[in-house]
N, C-alpha and C positions, 0 to 999 in steps of 0.2 A: 570419547567425545572430547569439547576444547576443553576437560579440566577447569569452569570456574561453572556456578551455579552450586545447587544440590542434588545428589545421583537420584536418577525416577524412583528406584527401590523403597527411598526414605518418601520421598511426597507423597505416591500412592501408598504410603503404608497406612493411613483410615483416610474416612468420605474423606472427611474437612479439609486434611491438607490439601487435597486433590481440587477439591471444589476452590480452596484459594487459590491454590497455581492457578489452572484456569483463568480466574477470573482475574488474576493478574498477564494472563494473557490476554483477554480478550479487552483489558482497561488501554493495554500495551496501543491495538488495535485500532481501538478507538481515537486514540489520540494522535496517534503519527495519520490516517487518512484524513487528506481535506476533505471539507465537503464538498455540493457540488457550487457555491454560492462561493468558495474563498478560490475555485480557480480560474486564472485568467482567461477569461476567451479574446481579449483585445490583440492582445501575442498574435497568436494564432494569424488573427484576419493585419493583420500588417506585414506578416511572409507571405499569406496568402498571395497581395497587391503585391509585393517584392518582386516575389515568382512567379508569377503563372505557372502553373501549370499547361503543357502543351503534349498530347498526346505523337504520337510518335506517324499511328495510323492514320491523323485527320486528313481532313483536303484542307487547302491552301486557296 
């Protein structure tokens, strides 16, 4: 692997070590993924207004 962190055979040597490791992974995912309220929607609307999509197959 990359050479840092605990080796998997030591992590899963007991159930408690495995639970601790998995809680760390879940906590990392929880802290890094933004909630739906934090996602900026106004930026997408500005881009859509500035560059409206025009279908090449539409009749003009």
